[in-house]
PDB file of N, H, CA, C and O in Angstrom:
ATOM      1  N   MET A   1      23.152 -70.454-114.748  1.00  0.00           N
ATOM      2  CA  MET A   1      24.175 -69.579-113.918  1.00  0.00           C
ATOM      3  C   MET A   1      24.894 -68.346-114.944  1.00  0.00           C
ATOM      4  O   MET A   1      25.255 -67.303-114.398  1.00  0.00           O
ATOM      5  N   SER A   2      25.009 -68.451-115.864  1.00  0.00           N
ATOM      6  H   SER A   2      24.716 -69.298-116.307  1.00  0.00           H
ATOM      7  CA  SER A   2      25.814 -67.222-116.498  1.00  0.00           C
ATOM      8  C   SER A   2      24.787 -66.046-116.425  1.00  0.00           C
ATOM      9  O   SER A   2      25.209 -64.893-116.517  1.00  0.00           O
ATOM     10  N   ALA A   3      23.571 -66.273-116.278  1.00  0.00           N
ATOM     11  H   ALA A   3      23.228 -67.209-116.204  1.00  0.00           H
ATOM     12  CA  ALA A   3      22.467 -65.001-116.358  1.00  0.00           C
ATOM     13  C   ALA A   3      22.743 -64.470-115.090  1.00  0.00           C
ATOM     14  O   ALA A   3      22.475 -63.275-114.960  1.00  0.00           O
ATOM     15  N   LEU A   4      23.269 -65.132-114.004  1.00  0.00           N
ATOM     16  H   LEU A   4      23.486 -66.102-114.109  1.00  0.00           H
ATOM     17  CA  LEU A   4      23.435 -64.447-112.600  1.00  0.00           C
ATOM     18  C   LEU A   4      24.615 -63.797-112.331  1.00  0.00           C
ATOM     19  O   LEU A   4      24.790 -62.934-111.471  1.00  0.00           O
ATOM     20  N   ARG A   5      25.495 -64.291-113.179  1.00  0.00           N
ATOM     21  H   ARG A   5      25.353 -64.992-113.878  1.00  0.00           H
ATOM     22  CA  ARG A   5      26.870 -63.514-113.035  1.00  0.00           C
ATOM     23  C   ARG A   5      26.927 -62.125-113.089  1.00  0.00           C
ATOM     24  O   ARG A   5      26.081 -61.669-113.858  1.00  0.00           O
ATOM     25  N   SER A   6      27.698 -61.205-112.488  1.00  0.00           N
ATOM     26  H   SER A   6      28.385 -61.575-111.864  1.00  0.00           H
ATOM     27  CA  SER A   6      27.923 -60.050-112.381  1.00  0.00           C
ATOM     28  C   SER A   6      28.537 -59.615-113.664  1.00  0.00           C
ATOM     29  O   SER A   6      29.020 -60.483-114.390  1.00  0.00           O
ATOM     30  N   ALA A   7      28.573 -58.344-114.029  1.00  0.00           N
ATOM     31  H   ALA A   7      28.181 -57.639-113.438  1.00  0.00           H
ATOM     32  CA  ALA A   7      29.283 -57.828-115.158  1.00  0.00           C
ATOM     33  C   ALA A   7      30.494 -57.770-114.669  1.00  0.00           C
ATOM     34  O   ALA A   7      31.389 -57.863-115.509  1.00  0.00           O
ATOM     35  N   VAL A   8      30.920 -57.600-113.186  1.00  0.00           N
ATOM     36  H   VAL A   8      30.194 -57.524-112.503  1.00  0.00           H
ATOM     37  CA  VAL A   8      32.358 -57.516-112.775  1.00  0.00           C
ATOM     38  C   VAL A   8      33.260 -58.876-112.784  1.00  0.00           C
ATOM     39  O   VAL A   8      34.484 -58.892-112.649  1.00  0.00           O
ATOM     40  N   LEU A   9      32.538 -59.852-112.943  1.00  0.00           N
ATOM     41  H   LEU A   9      31.544 -59.838-113.053  1.00  0.00           H
ATOM     42  CA  LEU A   9      33.007 -61.041-112.806  1.00  0.00           C
ATOM     43  C   LEU A   9      33.362 -61.240-114.447  1.00  0.00           C
ATOM     44  O   LEU A   9      34.309 -61.979-114.716  1.00  0.00           O
ATOM     45  N   ASP A  10      32.683 -60.648-115.452  1.00  0.00           N
ATOM     46  H   ASP A  10      31.914 -60.048-115.233  1.00  0.00           H
ATOM     47  CA  ASP A  10      33.101 -61.023-116.765  1.00  0.00           C
ATOM     48  C   ASP A  10      34.221 -60.479-117.505  1.00  0.00           C
ATOM     49  O   ASP A  10      34.257 -60.543-118.734  1.00  0.00           O
ATOM     50  N   TRP A  11      35.429 -59.777-116.592  1.00  0.00           N
ATOM     51  H   TRP A  11      35.400 -59.725-115.594  1.00  0.00           H
ATOM     52  CA  TRP A  11      36.204 -58.870-117.094  1.00  0.00           C
ATOM     53  C   TRP A  11      37.259 -59.691-117.743  1.00  0.00           C
ATOM     54  O   TRP A  11      37.718 -60.637-117.102  1.00  0.00           O
ATOM     55  N   ASP A  12      37.839 -59.360-119.322  1.00  0.00           N
ATOM     56  H   ASP A  12      37.467 -58.591-119.843  1.00  0.00           H
ATOM     57  CA  ASP A  12      38.583 -59.784-119.755  1.00  0.00           C
ATOM     58  C   ASP A  12      40.202 -58.966-119.525  1.00  0.00           C
ATOM     59  O   ASP A  12      40.366 -58.030-118.742  1.00  0.00           O
ATOM     60  N   ALA A  13      40.943 -59.374-120.116  1.00  0.00           N
ATOM     61  H   ALA A  13      40.809 -60.134-120.753  1.00  0.00           H
ATOM     62  CA  ALA A  13      42.521 -58.560-120.000  1.00  0.00           C
ATOM     63  C   ALA A  13      42.184 -57.091-120.574  1.00  0.00           C
ATOM     64  O   ALA A  13      42.491 -56.123-119.879  1.00  0.00           O
ATOM     65  N   ASP A  14      41.620 -56.917-121.706  1.00  0.00           N
ATOM     66  H   ASP A  14      41.371 -57.704-122.271  1.00  0.00           H
ATOM     67  CA  ASP A  14      41.246 -55.809-122.146  1.00  0.00           C
ATOM     68  C   ASP A  14      41.024 -54.328-121.089  1.00  0.00           C
ATOM     69  O   ASP A  14      41.573 -53.234-120.955  1.00  0.00           O
ATOM     70  N   ARG A  15      39.742 -55.166-120.412  1.00  0.00           N
ATOM     71  H   ARG A  15      39.296 -56.054-120.521  1.00  0.00           H
ATOM     72  CA  ARG A  15      38.862 -54.446-119.522  1.00  0.00           C
ATOM     73  C   ARG A  15      39.622 -53.854-118.321  1.00  0.00           C
ATOM     74  O   ARG A  15      39.608 -52.723-117.835  1.00  0.00           O
ATOM     75  N   ILE A  16      40.467 -55.274-117.910  1.00  0.00           N
ATOM     76  H   ILE A  16      40.478 -56.193-118.304  1.00  0.00           H
ATOM     77  CA  ILE A  16      41.375 -54.954-116.775  1.00  0.00           C
ATOM     78  C   ILE A  16      42.446 -53.933-117.048  1.00  0.00           C
ATOM     79  O   ILE A  16      42.550 -53.051-116.196  1.00  0.00           O
ATOM     80  N   ALA A  17      43.361 -53.883-118.205  1.00  0.00           N
ATOM     81  H   ALA A  17      43.276 -54.599-118.898  1.00  0.00           H
ATOM     82  CA  ALA A  17      43.944 -53.053-118.658  1.00  0.00           C
ATOM     83  C   ALA A  17      43.321 -51.801-118.482  1.00  0.00           C
ATOM     84  O   ALA A  17      43.694 -51.059-117.573  1.00  0.00           O
ATOM     85  N   THR A  18      42.586 -51.544-119.106  1.00  0.00           N
ATOM     86  H   THR A  18      42.282 -52.146-119.844  1.00  0.00           H
ATOM     87  CA  THR A  18      41.891 -50.089-119.341  1.00  0.00           C
ATOM     88  C   THR A  18      41.342 -49.608-118.013  1.00  0.00           C
ATOM     89  O   THR A  18      41.085 -48.409-117.908  1.00  0.00           O
ATOM     90  N   PHE A  19      41.143 -50.394-117.025  1.00  0.00           N
ATOM     91  H   PHE A  19      41.352 -51.369-117.111  1.00  0.00           H
ATOM     92  CA  PHE A  19      40.559 -50.078-115.709  1.00  0.00           C
ATOM     93  C   PHE A  19      41.888 -49.543-114.883  1.00  0.00           C
ATOM     94  O   PHE A  19      41.957 -48.430-114.363  1.00  0.00           O
ATOM     95  N   LEU A  20      42.868 -50.483-114.861  1.00  0.00           N
ATOM     96  H   LEU A  20      42.812 -51.388-115.284  1.00  0.00           H
ATOM     97  CA  LEU A  20      44.204 -49.814-114.143  1.00  0.00           C
ATOM     98  C   LEU A  20      44.925 -48.622-114.800  1.00  0.00           C
ATOM     99  O   LEU A  20      45.565 -47.816-114.124  1.00  0.00           O
ATOM    100  N   VAL A  21      44.795 -48.531-116.203  1.00  0.00           N
ATOM    101  H   VAL A  21      44.275 -49.186-116.751  1.00  0.00           H
ATOM    102  CA  VAL A  21      45.623 -47.479-116.736  1.00  0.00           C
ATOM    103  C   VAL A  21      44.249 -46.401-116.613  1.00  0.00           C
ATOM    104  O   VAL A  21      44.696 -45.361-117.096  1.00  0.00           O
ATOM    105  N   SER A  22      43.293 -46.223-116.345  1.00  0.00           N
ATOM    106  H   SER A  22      42.929 -47.068-115.953  1.00  0.00           H
ATOM    107  CA  SER A  22      42.590 -45.019-116.044  1.00  0.00           C
ATOM    108  C   SER A  22      42.848 -44.572-114.622  1.00  0.00           C
ATOM    109  O   SER A  22      42.782 -43.401-114.248  1.00  0.00           O
ATOM    110  N   ILE A  23      43.221 -45.868-113.678  1.00  0.00           N
ATOM    111  H   ILE A  23      43.274 -46.820-113.982  1.00  0.00           H
ATOM    112  CA  ILE A  23      43.251 -45.396-112.288  1.00  0.00           C
ATOM    113  C   ILE A  23      44.722 -44.590-111.896  1.00  0.00           C
ATOM    114  O   ILE A  23      44.932 -43.684-111.089  1.00  0.00           O
ATOM    115  N   GLY A  24      45.687 -45.360-112.871  1.00  0.00           N
ATOM    116  H   GLY A  24      45.517 -46.096-113.526  1.00  0.00           H
ATOM    117  CA  GLY A  24      46.916 -44.640-112.760  1.00  0.00           C
ATOM    118  C   GLY A  24      47.100 -43.103-113.479  1.00  0.00           C
ATOM    119  O   GLY A  24      47.855 -42.207-113.101  1.00  0.00           O
ATOM    120  N   ALA A  25      46.238 -43.093-114.547  1.00  0.00           N
ATOM    121  H   ALA A  25      45.625 -43.821-114.855  1.00  0.00           H
ATOM    122  CA  ALA A  25      46.023 -42.023-115.351  1.00  0.00           C
ATOM    123  C   ALA A  25      45.637 -40.770-114.355  1.00  0.00           C
ATOM    124  O   ALA A  25      46.123 -39.639-114.340  1.00  0.00           O
ATOM    125  N   GLY A  26      44.644 -41.317-113.558  1.00  0.00           N
ATOM    126  H   GLY A  26      44.249 -42.236-113.571  1.00  0.00           H
ATOM    127  CA  GLY A  26      44.054 -40.304-112.613  1.00  0.00           C
ATOM    128  C   GLY A  26      45.169 -39.891-111.246  1.00  0.00           C
ATOM    129  O   GLY A  26      45.199 -38.742-110.805  1.00  0.00           O
ATOM    130  N   GLN A  27      45.758 -40.638-110.868  1.00  0.00           N
ATOM    131  H   GLN A  27      45.734 -41.571-111.226  1.00  0.00           H
ATOM    132  CA  GLN A  27      46.691 -40.655-110.004  1.00  0.00           C
ATOM    133  C   GLN A  27      47.863 -39.479-110.375  1.00  0.00           C
ATOM    134  O   GLN A  27      48.165 -38.582-109.589  1.00  0.00           O
ATOM    135  N   LEU A  28      48.344 -39.620-111.455  1.00  0.00           N
ATOM    136  H   LEU A  28      48.098 -40.349-112.094  1.00  0.00           H
ATOM    137  CA  LEU A  28      49.437 -38.981-112.105  1.00  0.00           C
ATOM    138  C   LEU A  28      49.052 -37.611-112.119  1.00  0.00           C
ATOM    139  O   LEU A  28      49.640 -36.682-111.565  1.00  0.00           O
ATOM    140  N   ALA A  29      47.942 -37.565-112.848  1.00  0.00           N
ATOM    141  H   ALA A  29      47.464 -38.320-113.298  1.00  0.00           H
ATOM    142  CA  ALA A  29      47.019 -36.052-113.009  1.00  0.00           C
ATOM    143  C   ALA A  29      46.934 -35.453-111.731  1.00  0.00           C
ATOM    144  O   ALA A  29      47.104 -34.234-111.730  1.00  0.00           O
ATOM    145  N   VAL A  30      46.744 -35.923-110.790  1.00  0.00           N
ATOM    146  H   VAL A  30      46.606 -36.913-110.791  1.00  0.00           H
ATOM    147  CA  VAL A  30      46.373 -35.226-109.589  1.00  0.00           C
ATOM    148  C   VAL A  30      47.912 -34.627-108.833  1.00  0.00           C
ATOM    149  O   VAL A  30      48.022 -33.681-108.053  1.00  0.00           O
ATOM    150  N   ARG A  31      48.936 -35.476-109.336  1.00  0.00           N
ATOM    151  H   ARG A  31      48.847 -36.244-109.970  1.00  0.00           H
ATOM    152  CA  ARG A  31      49.852 -35.138-108.704  1.00  0.00           C
ATOM    153  C   ARG A  31      50.577 -34.073-109.711  1.00  0.00           C
ATOM    154  O   ARG A  31      51.429 -33.288-109.297  1.00  0.00           O
ATOM    155  N   VAL A  32      50.252 -34.114-110.753  1.00  0.00           N
ATOM    156  H   VAL A  32      49.560 -34.752-111.088  1.00  0.00           H
ATOM    157  CA  VAL A  32      51.057 -33.346-111.954  1.00  0.00           C
ATOM    158  C   VAL A  32      50.485 -31.984-112.167  1.00  0.00           C
ATOM    159  O   VAL A  32      51.233 -31.009-112.109  1.00  0.00           O
ATOM    160  N   ALA A  33      49.173 -31.846-112.418  1.00  0.00           N
ATOM    161  H   ALA A  33      48.566 -32.639-112.465  1.00  0.00           H
ATOM    162  CA  ALA A  33      48.353 -30.668-112.609  1.00  0.00           C
ATOM    163  C   ALA A  33      47.537 -29.960-111.377  1.00  0.00           C
ATOM    164  O   ALA A  33      47.012 -30.650-110.503  1.00  0.00           O
ATOM    165  N   ASP A  34      47.468 -28.495-111.376  1.00  0.00           N
ATOM    166  H   ASP A  34      47.895 -27.934-112.086  1.00  0.00           H
ATOM    167  CA  ASP A  34      46.737 -28.016-110.379  1.00  0.00           C
ATOM    168  C   ASP A  34      45.358 -27.916-110.366  1.00  0.00           C
ATOM    169  O   ASP A  34      44.686 -28.364-109.436  1.00  0.00           O
ATOM    170  N   GLY A  35      44.804 -27.260-111.507  1.00  0.00           N
ATOM    171  H   GLY A  35      45.350 -26.897-112.262  1.00  0.00           H
ATOM    172  CA  GLY A  35      43.309 -26.973-111.345  1.00  0.00           C
ATOM    173  C   GLY A  35      42.395 -28.124-112.185  1.00  0.00           C
ATOM    174  O   GLY A  35      42.938 -29.064-112.766  1.00  0.00           O
ATOM    175  N   LEU A  36      41.298 -27.970-112.172  1.00  0.00           N
ATOM    176  H   LEU A  36      40.857 -27.207-111.700  1.00  0.00           H
ATOM    177  CA  LEU A  36      40.256 -29.283-112.542  1.00  0.00           C
ATOM    178  C   LEU A  36      40.552 -29.516-114.103  1.00  0.00           C
ATOM    179  O   LEU A  36      40.647 -30.638-114.602  1.00  0.00           O
ATOM    180  N   LEU A  37      40.671 -28.449-114.728  1.00  0.00           N
ATOM    181  H   LEU A  37      40.594 -27.538-114.323  1.00  0.00           H
ATOM    182  CA  LEU A  37      40.570 -28.597-116.277  1.00  0.00           C
ATOM    183  C   LEU A  37      41.924 -29.046-116.906  1.00  0.00           C
ATOM    184  O   LEU A  37      42.099 -29.620-117.981  1.00  0.00           O
ATOM    185  N   ALA A  38      42.868 -28.632-115.949  1.00  0.00           N
ATOM    186  H   ALA A  38      42.725 -28.165-115.076  1.00  0.00           H
ATOM    187  CA  ALA A  38      44.401 -29.071-116.427  1.00  0.00           C
ATOM    188  C   ALA A  38      44.489 -30.673-116.021  1.00  0.00           C
ATOM    189  O   ALA A  38      45.086 -31.515-116.692  1.00  0.00           O
ATOM    190  N   GLN A  39      43.752 -30.934-114.748  1.00  0.00           N
ATOM    191  H   GLN A  39      43.267 -30.250-114.203  1.00  0.00           H
ATOM    192  CA  GLN A  39      43.640 -32.397-114.187  1.00  0.00           C
ATOM    193  C   GLN A  39      43.078 -33.248-115.291  1.00  0.00           C
ATOM    194  O   GLN A  39      43.616 -34.314-115.589  1.00  0.00           O
ATOM    195  N   LEU A  40      41.733 -32.682-116.058  1.00  0.00           N
ATOM    196  H   LEU A  40      41.297 -31.816-115.815  1.00  0.00           H
ATOM    197  CA  LEU A  40      41.119 -33.682-116.964  1.00  0.00           C
ATOM    198  C   LEU A  40      42.065 -33.704-118.070  1.00  0.00           C
ATOM    199  O   LEU A  40      42.206 -34.778-118.655  1.00  0.00           O
ATOM    200  N   GLY A  41      42.801 -32.594-118.490  1.00  0.00           N
ATOM    201  H   GLY A  41      42.686 -31.722-118.015  1.00  0.00           H
ATOM    202  CA  GLY A  41      43.387 -32.707-119.773  1.00  0.00           C
ATOM    203  C   GLY A  41      44.587 -33.661-119.516  1.00  0.00           C
ATOM    204  O   GLY A  41      44.675 -34.622-120.280  1.00  0.00           O
ATOM    205  N   ALA A  42      45.352 -33.547-118.720  1.00  0.00           N
ATOM    206  H   ALA A  42      45.281 -32.766-118.100  1.00  0.00           H
ATOM    207  CA  ALA A  42      46.478 -34.836-117.751  1.00  0.00           C
ATOM    208  C   ALA A  42      45.885 -36.170-118.035  1.00  0.00           C
ATOM    209  O   ALA A  42      46.386 -37.026-118.764  1.00  0.00           O
ATOM    210  N   VAL A  43      44.744 -36.255-117.371  1.00  0.00           N
ATOM    211  H   VAL A  43      44.338 -35.559-116.779  1.00  0.00           H
ATOM    212  CA  VAL A  43      44.231 -37.516-117.060  1.00  0.00           C
ATOM    213  C   VAL A  43      43.914 -38.224-118.737  1.00  0.00           C
ATOM    214  O   VAL A  43      44.109 -39.426-118.915  1.00  0.00           O
ATOM    215  N   VAL A  44      43.517 -37.506-119.646  1.00  0.00           N
ATOM    216  H   VAL A  44      43.358 -36.530-119.501  1.00  0.00           H
ATOM    217  CA  VAL A  44      43.287 -38.050-121.064  1.00  0.00           C
ATOM    218  C   VAL A  44      44.738 -38.157-121.819  1.00  0.00           C
ATOM    219  O   VAL A  44      44.990 -39.143-122.512  1.00  0.00           O
ATOM    220  N   LEU A  45      45.806 -36.948-121.626  1.00  0.00           N
ATOM    221  H   LEU A  45      45.601 -36.147-121.063  1.00  0.00           H
ATOM    222  CA  LEU A  45      46.875 -37.214-122.187  1.00  0.00           C
ATOM    223  C   LEU A  45      47.747 -38.565-121.779  1.00  0.00           C
ATOM    224  O   LEU A  45      48.513 -39.107-122.575  1.00  0.00           O
ATOM    225  N   PHE A  46      47.487 -39.099-120.228  1.00  0.00           N
ATOM    226  H   PHE A  46      46.864 -38.658-119.581  1.00  0.00           H
ATOM    227  CA  PHE A  46      48.390 -40.042-119.631  1.00  0.00           C
ATOM    228  C   PHE A  46      47.535 -41.294-120.171  1.00  0.00           C
ATOM    229  O   PHE A  46      48.075 -42.348-120.507  1.00  0.00           O
ATOM    230  N   ALA A  47      46.256 -41.090-120.219  1.00  0.00           N
ATOM    231  H   ALA A  47      45.817 -40.233-119.946  1.00  0.00           H
ATOM    232  CA  ALA A  47      45.633 -42.595-120.523  1.00  0.00           C
ATOM    233  C   ALA A  47      45.798 -42.707-121.915  1.00  0.00           C
ATOM    234  O   ALA A  47      45.819 -43.918-122.132  1.00  0.00           O
ATOM    235  N   VAL A  48      45.924 -42.111-122.955  1.00  0.00           N
ATOM    236  H   VAL A  48      45.906 -41.127-122.779  1.00  0.00           H
ATOM    237  CA  VAL A  48      46.452 -42.162-124.000  1.00  0.00           C
ATOM    238  C   VAL A  48      47.861 -42.810-124.399  1.00  0.00           C
ATOM    239  O   VAL A  48      48.037 -43.685-125.247  1.00  0.00           O
ATOM    240  N   VAL A  49      48.803 -42.198-123.617  1.00  0.00           N
ATOM    241  H   VAL A  49      48.660 -41.487-122.929  1.00  0.00           H
ATOM    242  CA  VAL A  49      50.066 -42.459-123.513  1.00  0.00           C
ATOM    243  C   VAL A  49      50.341 -44.158-123.117  1.00  0.00           C
ATOM    244  O   VAL A  49      51.065 -44.995-123.656  1.00  0.00           O
ATOM    245  N   LEU A  50      49.369 -44.243-121.868  1.00  0.00           N
ATOM    246  H   LEU A  50      48.781 -43.563-121.430  1.00  0.00           H
ATOM    247  CA  LEU A  50      49.701 -45.508-121.221  1.00  0.00           C
ATOM    248  C   LEU A  50      49.408 -46.600-121.920  1.00  0.00           C
ATOM    249  O   LEU A  50      50.093 -47.614-122.063  1.00  0.00           O
ATOM    250  N   MET A  51      47.934 -46.244-122.521  1.00  0.00           N
ATOM    251  H   MET A  51      47.378 -45.421-122.405  1.00  0.00           H
ATOM    252  CA  MET A  51      47.207 -47.413-123.546  1.00  0.00           C
ATOM    253  C   MET A  51      47.854 -47.831-124.648  1.00  0.00           C
ATOM    254  O   MET A  51      47.422 -48.827-125.229  1.00  0.00           O
ATOM    255  N   LEU A  52      49.014 -47.143-125.140  1.00  0.00           N
ATOM    256  H   LEU A  52      49.365 -46.334-124.668  1.00  0.00           H
ATOM    257  CA  LEU A  52      49.458 -47.010-126.370  1.00  0.00           C
ATOM    258  C   LEU A  52      50.316 -48.492-126.453  1.00  0.00           C
ATOM    259  O   LEU A  52      50.116 -49.201-127.439  1.00  0.00           O
ATOM    260  N   PRO A  53      51.128 -48.873-125.556  1.00  0.00           N
ATOM    261  CA  PRO A  53      51.709 -49.870-125.583  1.00  0.00           C
ATOM    262  C   PRO A  53      50.951 -51.295-125.114  1.00  0.00           C
ATOM    263  O   PRO A  53      51.467 -52.409-125.202  1.00  0.00           O
ATOM    264  N   TRP A  54      49.637 -51.010-124.605  1.00  0.00           N
ATOM    265  H   TRP A  54      49.217 -50.106-124.534  1.00  0.00           H
ATOM    266  CA  TRP A  54      48.823 -52.252-124.474  1.00  0.00           C
ATOM    267  C   TRP A  54      48.449 -52.951-125.905  1.00  0.00           C
ATOM    268  O   TRP A  54      48.686 -54.054-126.399  1.00  0.00           O
ATOM    269  N   GLU A  55      47.734 -51.753-126.342  1.00  0.00           N
ATOM    270  H   GLU A  55      47.541 -50.857-125.941  1.00  0.00           H
ATOM    271  CA  GLU A  55      47.146 -51.576-127.738  1.00  0.00           C
ATOM    272  C   GLU A  55      48.074 -52.222-128.788  1.00  0.00           C
ATOM    273  O   GLU A  55      47.674 -53.021-129.635  1.00  0.00           O
ATOM    274  N   GLY A  56      49.206 -51.850-128.672  1.00  0.00           N
ATOM    275  H   GLY A  56      49.530 -51.200-127.984  1.00  0.00           H
ATOM    276  CA  GLY A  56      50.178 -52.288-129.697  1.00  0.00           C
ATOM    277  C   GLY A  56      50.661 -53.498-129.566  1.00  0.00           C
ATOM    278  O   GLY A  56      50.680 -54.201-130.577  1.00  0.00           O
ATOM    279  N   ALA A  57      51.185 -54.059-128.253  1.00  0.00           N
ATOM    280  H   ALA A  57      51.169 -53.488-127.432  1.00  0.00           H
ATOM    281  CA  ALA A  57      51.230 -55.606-128.191  1.00  0.00           C
ATOM    282  C   ALA A  57      49.939 -56.477-128.500  1.00  0.00           C
ATOM    283  O   ALA A  57      50.139 -57.623-128.902  1.00  0.00           O
ATOM    284  N   LYS A  58      48.607 -56.028-128.347  1.00  0.00           N
ATOM    285  H   LYS A  58      48.444 -55.097-128.020  1.00  0.00           H
ATOM    286  CA  LYS A  58      47.378 -56.831-128.493  1.00  0.00           C
ATOM    287  C   LYS A  58      47.393 -56.880-130.187  1.00  0.00           C
ATOM    288  O   LYS A  58      46.986 -57.873-130.790  1.00  0.00           O
ATOM    289  N   ARG A  59      47.909 -55.695-130.865  1.00  0.00           N
ATOM    290  H   ARG A  59      48.241 -54.889-130.376  1.00  0.00           H
ATOM    291  CA  ARG A  59      47.619 -56.010-132.320  1.00  0.00           C
ATOM    292  C   ARG A  59      48.901 -56.630-132.919  1.00  0.00           C
ATOM    293  O   ARG A  59      48.954 -56.854-134.129  1.00  0.00           O
ATOM    294  N   LEU A  60      49.958 -56.919-132.077  1.00  0.00           N
ATOM    295  H   LEU A  60      49.915 -56.737-131.095  1.00  0.00           H
ATOM    296  CA  LEU A  60      51.141 -57.554-132.677  1.00  0.00           C
ATOM    297  C   LEU A  60      50.677 -59.202-132.389  1.00  0.00           C
ATOM    298  O   LEU A  60      50.830 -60.013-133.303  1.00  0.00           O
ATOM    299  N   ALA A  61      50.207 -59.559-131.301  1.00  0.00           N
ATOM    300  H   ALA A  61      50.084 -58.900-130.559  1.00  0.00           H
ATOM    301  CA  ALA A  61      50.022 -60.744-130.976  1.00  0.00           C
ATOM    302  C   ALA A  61      48.770 -61.394-131.988  1.00  0.00           C
ATOM    303  O   ALA A  61      48.626 -62.550-132.386  1.00  0.00           O
ATOM    304  N   GLU A  62      47.982 -60.235-132.218  1.00  0.00           N
ATOM    305  H   GLU A  62      48.100 -59.296-131.895  1.00  0.00           H
ATOM    306  CA  GLU A  62      46.691 -60.958-133.236  1.00  0.00           C
ATOM    307  C   GLU A  62      47.207 -61.172-134.815  1.00  0.00           C
ATOM    308  O   GLU A  62      46.717 -61.970-135.614  1.00  0.00           O
ATOM    309  N   ARG A  63      48.388 -60.200-135.073  1.00  0.00           N
ATOM    310  H   ARG A  63      48.786 -59.551-134.424  1.00  0.00           H
ATOM    311  CA  ARG A  63      49.098 -60.877-136.498  1.00  0.00           C
ATOM    312  C   ARG A  63      50.050 -61.938-136.181  1.00  0.00           C
ATOM    313  O   ARG A  63      50.412 -62.717-137.063  1.00  0.00           O
ATOM    314  N   LEU A  64      50.357 -62.000-135.328  1.00  0.00           N
ATOM    315  H   LEU A  64      50.063 -61.367-134.611  1.00  0.00           H
ATOM    316  CA  LEU A  64      51.585 -63.111-135.066  1.00  0.00           C
ATOM    317  C   LEU A  64      50.645 -64.498-134.874  1.00  0.00           C
ATOM    318  O   LEU A  64      50.952 -65.555-135.425  1.00  0.00           O
ATOM    319  N   ARG A  65      49.547 -64.358-134.081  1.00  0.00           N
ATOM    320  H   ARG A  65      49.298 -63.499-133.633  1.00  0.00           H
ATOM    321  CA  ARG A  65      48.570 -65.345-134.312  1.00  0.00           C
ATOM    322  C   ARG A  65      47.976 -65.920-135.551  1.00  0.00           C
ATOM    323  O   ARG A  65      47.777 -67.111-135.792  1.00  0.00           O
ATOM    324  N   ALA A  66      47.739 -64.938-136.260  1.00  0.00           N
ATOM    325  H   ALA A  66      47.901 -63.970-136.065  1.00  0.00           H
ATOM    326  CA  ALA A  66      46.913 -65.028-137.673  1.00  0.00           C
ATOM    327  C   ALA A  66      48.259 -65.796-138.692  1.00  0.00           C
ATOM    328  O   ALA A  66      47.932 -66.766-139.377  1.00  0.00           O
ATOM    329  N   GLU A  67      49.384 -65.426-138.727  1.00  0.00           N
ATOM    330  H   GLU A  67      49.649 -64.638-138.171  1.00  0.00           H
ATOM    331  CA  GLU A  67      50.290 -66.151-139.446  1.00  0.00           C
ATOM    332  C   GLU A  67      50.779 -67.491-139.315  1.00  0.00           C
ATOM    333  O   GLU A  67      51.616 -67.923-140.109  1.00  0.00           O
TER     334      GLU A  67
END
C-alpha cells in the first residue's frame, strides 16, 4: 500500500510549514512590491524572515528532546 500512496499524503510538519510560508511570502510580496524582480526579492526576504521562527523552534525542540 505504501507504494501506491501519493507524495502529497507523505507530508510532515516541515513540508507543510514551508508550503504555508511560501504561500504567505508570495501574497505579501504581491501586496508590497511593484515589479517582477522586486516581488521575487520580496518573496525571498519574506520566506527567510517567516521561516526563522519555525527553524528556531524545531532546533530548540530537538535540543530539549536530546537532554
